[in-house]
C-alpha positions in Angstrom: -217.6 6.1 259.9 -215.0 8.8 259.8 -212.2 8.1 262.4 -210.6 11.1 264.4 -206.8 11.3 264.4 -205.4 10.0 267.9 -202.4 12.0 267.8 -202.2 15.7 268.6 -202.3 18.0 265.3 -198.7 19.4 266.2 -197.3 15.8 266.5 -194.7 15.1 263.9 -195.3 11.4 262.9 -191.9 9.6 262.4 -191.1 8.7 259.2 -189.3 5.3 260.2 -186.7 4.1 262.5 -183.4 2.3 261.9 -181.4 -0.1 264.0 -178.4 -2.4 263.4 -181.0 -5.1 262.9 -184.1 -3.6 260.6 -185.6 -0.6 259.8 -189.1 0.8 259.7 -190.7 2.7 257.0 -194.3 3.6 256.5 -196.3 0.6 254.9 -198.0 1.0 251.3 -198.6 -0.3 248.3 -195.3 -0.2 246.9 -194.5 -2.9 249.5 -197.2 -5.3 248.3 -195.3 -8.2 246.5 -192.6 -8.2 249.4 -195.0 -7.8 252.1 -197.5 -10.5 250.8 -194.7 -12.9 250.5 -193.5 -12.3 254.0 -196.8 -12.8 255.6 -198.2 -15.6 253.7 -194.9 -17.7 254.0 -195.5 -17.3 258.0 -199.1 -17.4 258.8 -198.8 -20.0 261.5 -196.0 -18.2 263.0 -197.8 -14.9 262.9 -201.0 -16.3 264.6 -198.6 -17.5 267.6 -197.2 -14.0 268.0 -198.5 -12.2 271.2 -201.1 -9.9 270.4 -202.6 -11.6 267.2 -206.0 -12.5 268.3 -207.7 -10.3 265.7 -208.3 -13.0 263.1 -205.7 -12.0 260.8 -203.8 -13.2 258.9 -206.0 -15.2 256.7 -205.4 -16.4 252.9 -206.2 -13.4 250.6 -204.9 -12.6 247.1 -202.2 -10.3 245.9 -204.8 -7.6 244.9 -206.6 -8.0 248.4 -203.4 -7.2 249.9 -202.7 -4.2 247.9 -206.0 -2.9 249.0 -205.3 -3.4 252.3 -201.9 -1.8 252.2 -203.7 1.2 250.6 -205.8 1.3 253.5 -202.8 1.4 256.0 -201.5 4.1 253.8 -204.7 6.3 254.0 -205.0 5.7 257.7 -201.3 6.8 257.9 -202.0 10.0 255.9 -205.3 10.7 257.8 -203.4 10.1 261.3 -206.0 7.3 262.2 -203.3 4.5 262.4 -199.7 3.9 261.7 -198.6 0.9 259.9 -194.8 0.5 259.2 -193.2 -2.5 257.2 -190.3 -3.9 258.7 -187.2 -4.2 256.3 -183.7 -5.5 256.5 -181.4 -3.0 257.6 -179.5 -3.2 254.4 -181.8 -4.1 251.5 -185.8 -4.3 250.6 -186.8 -7.6 252.1 -189.9 -7.3 254.5 -189.1 -8.9 257.8 -192.5 -8.2 259.4 -194.6 -5.3 260.5 -195.6 -2.9 263.3 -199.2 -1.7 263.7 -200.2 1.8 266.0 -203.9 2.1 266.1 -206.2 3.6 268.5 -207.4 1.2 271.5 -210.7 0.8 272.1 -210.5 -1.2 275.3 -211.3 1.8 277.4 -207.7 1.6 279.2 -205.2 2.3 276.8 -204.7 5.0 274.4 -203.4 2.9 271.5 -203.1 -0.8 270.6 -199.7 -2.1 269.1 -199.0 -5.3 267.3 -196.1 -6.5 265.6 -194.9 -9.5 263.6 -192.0 -10.8 261.9 -191.6 -13.7 259.3 -191.0 -17.2 260.8 -187.4 -17.4 259.2 -186.5 -14.5 261.3 -188.0 -15.1 264.8 -185.2 -14.1 266.5 -186.0 -10.6 265.5 -189.2 -10.6 267.4 -188.0 -9.5 270.7 -185.6 -6.8 269.7 -188.3 -5.7 267.7 -190.6 -5.5 270.5 -188.1 -3.8 272.8 -187.1 -1.3 270.1 -190.8 -0.4 269.3 -191.5 -0.1 273.1 -188.8 2.4 273.8 -189.7 4.3 270.8 -193.2 4.3 271.7 -192.2 5.7 275.3 -189.6 8.1 274.2 -191.0 9.6 270.9 -194.7 9.0 270.9 -197.4 10.9 272.6 -199.0 8.0 274.4 -199.0 7.3 278.0 -200.9 3.9 278.0 -199.7 1.4 275.5 -201.2 -2.0 275.0 -198.5 -4.1 273.1 -198.4 -7.9 274.2 -195.2 -8.4 276.2 -192.5 -11.0 274.9 -191.0 -13.5 277.2 -187.4 -13.5 277.6 -187.1 -16.9 277.0 -188.1 -15.9 273.4 -185.0 -13.9 273.1 -181.4 -15.2 272.5 -180.1 -13.5 275.5 
């Protein structure tokens, strides 16, 4: 099944986002080893993250992960989904991931999910806030489904 782009043809898709706490860049196979290490060390934590009800993550091989990253990169190039790896602000360690895909719930335009490694759990709320603001100010979506985080989860 061929998916249609869900952003306007003239929309310039952001190539990333940087803050003092993390930076985002499009996810691709070049992140394979670091991405695999990040999520595979944090499966229980990711499954407990708001919005993760799709059955992933689950055990897979490094080669399976690379194929998954290739699919996400193709989706990005085809403008049918936008997945960003979340990296340390200075360096290449993978901290988490953000997924922006078409929603199929009939109410929202897009569904967004994000996760961070268990040892970086304190970044979940700041990532959610930053991405929520980014979606509202830069992206062309009026109705976004992005599971809210509890203020009790933050360090504020």
